[in-house]
KOLBAMI-989256 format. One record per residue (C-alpha): residue number from 1; residue in one letter; chain; x, y, z. Coordinates in Angstrom, 1 decimal. Example, Ala and Ser with C-alpha at 12.3 -4.5 7.8 and 13.67 -1.06 7.14 Angstrom:
% KOLBAMI-989256
> 1	a	A	12.3	-4.5	7.8
> 2	s	A	13.7	-1.1	7.1
//
This chain:
% KOLBAMI-989256
> 1	m	A	-17.9	-1.2	-7.4
> 2	r	A	-18.6	-1.2	-3.6
> 3	v	A	-16.4	-1.4	-0.9
> 4	e	A	-17.4	-2.2	2.6
> 5	g	A	-15.1	-0.6	5.4
> 6	f	A	-14.9	-0.5	8.9
> 7	e	A	-18.2	-0.7	10.8
> 8	g	A	-20.1	-1.7	7.2
> 9	k	A	-19.5	1.8	5.8
> 10	v	A	-19.8	1.4	2.2
> 11	y	A	-17.2	3.6	0.1
> 12	e	A	-17.2	4.2	-3.6
> 13	a	A	-14.0	3.1	-5.1
> 14	a	A	-12.5	7.1	-5.7
> 15	d	A	-12.8	7.6	-1.7
> 16	l	A	-8.5	7.5	-1.1
> 17	s	A	-9.2	7.9	2.7
> 18	p	A	-7.8	4.3	4.3
> 19	l	A	-10.0	1.8	4.8
> 20	r	A	-10.5	-0.5	7.5
> 21	p	A	-11.5	-3.8	7.0
> 22	n	A	-14.6	-6.0	8.6
> 23	p	A	-13.6	-9.0	10.2
> 24	p	A	-14.3	-11.8	8.1
> 25	t	A	-18.1	-13.5	8.7
> 26	t	A	-20.4	-15.6	7.0
> 27	t	A	-23.6	-15.1	7.2
> 28	e	A	-27.2	-15.6	5.5
> 29	d	A	-27.2	-12.0	4.8
> 30	d	A	-24.3	-12.4	2.6
> 31	n	A	-25.9	-13.7	-0.1
> 32	d	A	-28.3	-10.9	-0.1
> 33	n	A	-26.8	-8.0	-1.1
> 34	n	A	-29.0	-7.1	-4.0
> 35	g	A	-26.5	-9.3	-6.3
> 36	e	A	-23.8	-7.0	-5.8
> 37	e	A	-20.1	-8.7	-4.6
> 38	l	A	-18.9	-7.0	-1.6
> 39	f	A	-15.2	-6.4	-1.4
> 40	v	A	-13.2	-6.1	1.4
> 41	p	A	-10.0	-4.0	1.4
> 42	p	A	-6.8	-4.7	3.4
> 43	l	A	-5.9	-2.8	6.6
> 44	n	A	-5.1	1.0	5.9
> 45	f	A	-5.7	0.1	1.9
> 46	a	A	-5.6	3.2	-0.1
> 47	m	A	-4.9	4.4	-3.4
> 48	v	A	-1.5	6.2	-3.6
> 49	d	A	-1.5	7.6	-7.2
> 50	n	A	-3.0	6.4	-10.9
> 51	g	A	-2.2	2.8	-10.7
> 52	v	A	-0.3	2.4	-7.6
> 53	f	A	-2.0	1.5	-4.1
> 54	r	A	-0.9	1.3	-0.2
> 55	s	A	-2.2	-1.4	2.4
> 56	g	A	-1.1	-3.2	5.5
> 57	f	A	-0.5	-6.9	5.2
> 58	p	A	-3.7	-8.9	2.8
> 59	d	A	-5.1	-12.0	3.7
> 60	s	A	-7.7	-14.3	2.0
> 61	a	A	-10.4	-12.2	2.8
> 62	n	A	-9.1	-9.5	0.7
> 63	f	A	-8.4	-11.4	-2.1
> 64	s	A	-11.3	-10.7	-4.1
> 65	f	A	-10.8	-7.1	-3.7
> 66	l	A	-7.2	-7.1	-4.8
> 67	q	A	-8.2	-9.0	-7.9
> 68	s	A	-10.8	-6.2	-8.5
> 69	l	A	-7.6	-4.0	-9.0
> 70	g	A	-5.9	-5.7	-11.6
> 71	l	A	-2.5	-5.6	-10.0
> 72	r	A	0.6	-6.8	-12.0
> 73	s	A	2.9	-6.5	-9.1
> 74	i	A	3.4	-6.1	-5.3
> 75	i	A	6.1	-4.6	-3.2
> 76	y	A	6.6	-6.3	0.2
> 77	l	A	8.7	-4.6	2.7
> 78	c	A	8.7	-7.4	5.6
> 79	p	A	11.8	-9.7	5.6
> 80	e	A	9.7	-12.5	6.4
> 81	s	A	8.7	-15.5	3.9
> 82	y	A	5.3	-14.6	2.3
> 83	p	A	2.6	-16.8	3.4
> 84	e	A	1.8	-19.7	1.0
> 85	a	A	-1.8	-18.8	0.3
> 86	n	A	-0.9	-15.2	-0.7
> 87	n	A	1.6	-16.8	-3.4
> 88	e	A	-0.9	-19.5	-4.7
> 89	f	A	-2.9	-16.0	-5.3
> 90	l	A	-0.1	-14.2	-7.1
> 91	k	A	0.5	-17.3	-9.1
> 92	a	A	-3.1	-17.5	-10.1
> 93	n	A	-3.5	-13.8	-11.0
> 94	g	A	0.1	-13.0	-12.8
> 95	i	A	0.8	-11.1	-10.2
> 96	r	A	4.7	-10.3	-9.5
> 97	l	A	6.1	-10.0	-6.1
> 98	f	A	9.2	-7.8	-5.2
> 99	q	A	10.2	-8.3	-1.7
> 100	f	A	12.5	-5.8	0.0
> 101	g	A	12.9	-6.9	3.4
> 102	i	A	13.2	-4.0	5.8
> 103	d	A	13.4	-5.0	9.8
> 104	g	A	10.1	-3.4	11.8
> 105	c	A	11.9	-2.0	14.5
> 106	k	A	10.8	0.5	17.5
> 107	e	A	12.1	3.7	18.2
> 108	p	A	14.8	4.3	19.3
> 109	f	A	16.4	1.3	17.2
> 110	v	A	14.8	1.9	13.8
> 111	n	A	17.2	1.6	11.0
> 112	i	A	15.7	2.6	7.6
> 113	p	A	18.0	1.3	5.0
> 114	e	A	18.2	4.0	2.2
> 115	e	A	19.4	1.8	-0.6
> 116	t	A	16.4	-0.6	0.2
> 117	i	A	13.8	2.3	-0.2
> 118	r	A	15.6	3.3	-3.6
> 119	e	A	15.1	0.0	-5.0
> 120	a	A	11.7	-0.2	-4.0
> 121	l	A	11.3	3.1	-5.4
> 122	n	A	12.6	1.9	-8.8
> 123	v	A	10.0	-0.5	-8.8
> 124	v	A	7.2	1.9	-8.0
> 125	l	A	8.7	4.2	-10.8
> 126	d	A	8.3	1.8	-13.8
> 127	v	A	4.9	1.7	-14.9
> 128	k	A	5.3	-1.6	-16.4
> 129	n	A	4.6	-2.9	-12.7
> 130	h	A	1.3	-0.9	-12.6
> 131	p	A	-1.3	-1.2	-10.9
> 132	l	A	1.0	-2.2	-8.3
> 133	l	A	0.4	-2.4	-4.3
> 134	i	A	2.8	-1.6	-1.7
> 135	h	A	2.4	-3.1	1.6
> 136	c	A	4.0	-4.1	4.9
> 137	k	A	2.3	-5.6	8.2
> 138	r	A	0.0	-3.1	8.9
> 139	g	A	0.4	-0.4	6.2
> 140	k	A	2.2	2.6	8.4
> 141	h	A	6.0	2.8	8.9
> 142	r	A	7.8	0.8	5.9
> 143	t	A	4.8	1.7	3.6
> 144	g	A	5.0	5.2	4.8
> 145	c	A	8.5	5.3	4.4
> 146	v	A	8.7	4.5	0.7
> 147	v	A	5.2	6.7	-0.2
> 148	g	A	6.8	9.5	1.4
> 149	c	A	9.6	9.3	-0.4
> 150	l	A	8.0	9.1	-3.6
> 151	r	A	6.0	11.9	-2.7
> 152	k	A	9.3	14.3	-2.2
> 153	l	A	9.8	13.2	-5.9
> 154	q	A	6.5	14.1	-6.9
> 155	r	A	7.6	17.6	-5.4
> 156	w	A	5.1	17.5	-2.4
> 157	c	A	5.8	19.7	0.5
> 158	l	A	7.5	18.3	3.5
> 159	s	A	4.3	19.4	5.5
> 160	s	A	1.9	17.2	2.8
> 161	i	A	4.2	14.2	3.2
> 162	f	A	3.7	14.2	6.8
> 163	d	A	0.2	14.7	7.1
> 164	e	A	-0.4	11.8	4.7
> 165	y	A	2.1	9.8	6.8
> 166	q	A	0.5	11.0	10.1
> 167	r	A	-2.9	9.7	8.5
> 168	f	A	-1.8	6.3	8.3
> 169	a	A	0.4	6.0	11.5
> 170	a	A	-1.9	7.5	13.7
> 171	a	A	-0.6	7.5	17.6
> 172	k	A	2.3	5.0	16.0
> 173	a	A	3.6	8.1	13.9
> 174	r	A	7.4	8.1	14.4
> 175	v	A	9.8	11.0	14.4
> 176	s	A	12.9	8.7	13.0
> 177	d	A	10.6	7.9	9.9
> 178	q	A	9.7	11.7	9.2
> 179	r	A	13.2	12.7	9.5
> 180	f	A	14.0	9.9	7.1
> 181	m	A	11.8	11.3	4.5
> 182	e	A	13.0	15.0	5.5
> 183	k	A	16.3	13.9	4.6
> 184	f	A	16.1	11.5	1.8
> 185	d	A	18.0	12.8	-1.2
> 186	v	A	16.1	12.6	-4.5
> 187	s	A	18.7	14.6	-6.5
> 188	g	A	20.1	11.0	-8.1
> 189	m	A	16.6	9.9	-9.4
> 190	k	A	14.2	11.0	-11.6
> 191	h	A	11.6	13.6	-11.1
> 192	l	A	8.1	12.4	-11.9
> 193	p	A	5.3	14.1	-12.9
> 194	i	A	2.3	14.8	-10.4
> 195	k	A	0.4	12.1	-11.8
> 196	f	A	1.3	8.2	-13.2
> 197	s	A	-0.6	7.3	-16.3
> 198	c	A	-3.1	4.9	-15.7
> 199	s	A	-1.6	1.7	-17.2
> 200	k	A	-4.0	-1.1	-18.3
> 201	r	A	-3.4	-4.8	-18.3
//
């Protein structure tokens, strides 16, 4: 399977670095790809672990790509209603939506609700929900916090958790998000093996 990223670069499916989608365009060359269908991933898409993916908000240009993942579930971390086109895509593909509305705020007014993060993590930990996509608007802060707390459960060191967070948040990295991940208490949650088992539909 080929995945076309930002500036026309083609990635193999196993490449775990974040992908930047091309703007959707239609040209006569689209039909001339050696018979291969091109898939456009959502902004900041990457594999977190077996059966777990992350990204920014997917739109209709990303539906073919998402369909190729065979998703069972999507965790949506924004409070706004899910768009009708996305809901139709979920229904048509038998994908369950879990919405955990976390307000997107800028520092210094960031309030990350710990209980909501725990609820989202419980969905991620249940392999019956895999393959699963975690997303917010840009795939940076809210998604980064959920993935960072998952990494704590997987017993990653803080420097590796912060490195991964910063790779997606880039210049928009927030000290408050990193402080939240550092203080997040995983003692009440079950610990995970390093990898999830890869589940099939």
